[in-house]
C-alpha positions as CSV (number, residue, x, y, z in Angstrom):
1,X,83.9,76.0,102.7
2,X,86.5,76.4,105.5
3,X,89.1,74.8,103.3
4,X,88.5,77.3,100.5
5,X,88.6,80.2,103.0
6,X,92.0,78.9,104.3
7,X,93.3,78.9,100.7
8,X,91.9,82.4,99.9
9,X,93.4,83.7,103.2
10,X,96.8,82.3,102.3
11,X,96.8,83.4,98.7
12,X,95.5,87.0,99.4
13,X,97.8,87.6,102.4
14,X,100.8,86.3,100.5
15,X,100.0,88.7,97.7
16,X,99.6,91.5,100.2
17,X,103.0,90.7,101.6
18,X,104.7,90.8,98.2
19,X,102.8,93.9,97.2
20,X,104.4,95.8,100.1
21,X,107.8,95.7,98.3
22,X,106.5,96.9,94.9
23,X,105.8,100.4,93.7
24,X,102.8,100.0,91.5
25,X,99.8,97.8,90.9
26,X,101.1,96.8,87.5
27,X,104.4,95.7,88.9
28,X,102.6,93.7,91.6
29,X,100.5,92.0,89.0
30,X,103.5,90.9,87.0
31,X,105.5,89.8,89.9
32,X,102.7,87.8,91.5
33,X,102.0,86.2,88.1
34,X,105.6,85.2,87.7
35,X,106.2,84.2,91.3
36,X,102.9,82.6,92.3
37,X,100.6,81.8,89.4
38,X,103.0,80.1,87.0
39,X,104.8,78.0,89.6
40,X,101.4,77.1,91.1
41,X,100.4,75.5,87.8
42,X,103.6,73.4,87.3
43,X,104.8,72.7,90.8
44,X,101.6,72.3,92.8
45,X,100.9,68.7,91.8
46,X,98.1,69.6,89.5
47,X,99.9,68.2,86.4
48,X,102.7,66.0,87.9
49,X,102.9,64.6,91.4
50,X,105.1,66.7,93.7
51,X,107.0,63.7,95.0
52,X,108.3,62.9,91.5
53,X,110.1,66.2,91.2
54,X,113.5,67.4,92.4
55,X,114.1,68.3,96.0
56,X,114.3,72.0,95.1
57,X,110.9,71.8,93.3
58,X,109.4,70.0,96.3
59,X,110.5,72.8,98.7
60,X,109.1,75.5,96.4
61,X,105.9,73.5,96.0
62,X,105.3,73.3,99.7
63,X,105.7,77.1,100.1
64,X,102.9,77.6,97.5
65,X,99.3,77.6,99.0
66,X,98.0,75.9,95.8
67,X,99.8,72.7,96.6
68,X,98.0,72.3,99.8
69,X,94.7,73.3,98.3
70,X,95.0,70.7,95.6
71,X,95.8,68.1,98.2
72,X,92.6,68.9,100.0
73,X,90.5,69.1,96.9
74,X,91.7,65.8,95.6
75,X,91.1,64.1,98.9
76,X,87.6,65.5,99.3
77,X,86.3,65.2,95.7
78,X,88.1,62.1,94.4
79,X,88.5,60.0,97.5
80,X,85.7,61.2,99.8
81,X,88.0,61.8,102.7
82,X,86.6,63.5,105.8
83,X,88.0,66.5,107.6
84,X,90.3,64.8,110.1
85,X,93.0,63.6,107.7
86,X,93.1,67.1,106.0
87,X,93.8,69.0,109.2
88,X,97.6,69.3,108.5
89,X,97.1,70.8,105.0
90,X,94.3,73.2,106.3
91,X,96.5,74.2,109.3
92,X,99.4,74.9,106.9
93,X,97.2,77.1,104.7
94,X,95.9,79.0,107.8
95,X,99.4,79.4,109.1
96,X,100.6,80.7,105.7
97,X,97.8,83.2,105.6
98,X,98.1,84.5,109.2
99,X,101.9,84.6,109.0
100,X,101.7,86.6,105.7
101,X,99.0,88.9,107.1
102,X,101.1,89.7,110.2
103,X,104.3,90.3,108.1
104,X,102.4,92.3,105.5
105,X,100.8,94.5,108.1
106,X,104.1,95.0,109.9
107,X,105.9,96.0,106.7
108,X,103.1,98.3,105.7
109,X,103.2,100.1,109.1
110,X,107.0,100.5,108.7
111,X,106.4,101.9,105.2
112,X,103.9,104.5,106.5
113,X,106.0,105.8,109.3
């Protein structure tokens, strides 16, 4: 469950960070759909492996939390891997989440006053 919490933290905090720069909930939904959801489907390794894409696509894929979550899910469910080999992906998800949370909170404070 910790791996799912890392993914949710990263995804929600990244959404919070992006929402700071938008004026309405509808705009936030559209931008998050275009910037996070659609690239997550095609670039995260769910359909095609990330290492067979271009270098630009690999960089974008590694910024998306979904890529790391799919890596963890495949390792656990298909290969039966334990927790130790997945620490890097989990740490990246946690770092994305905490970094986005800190930046989002800072931008929100600046927006308020």
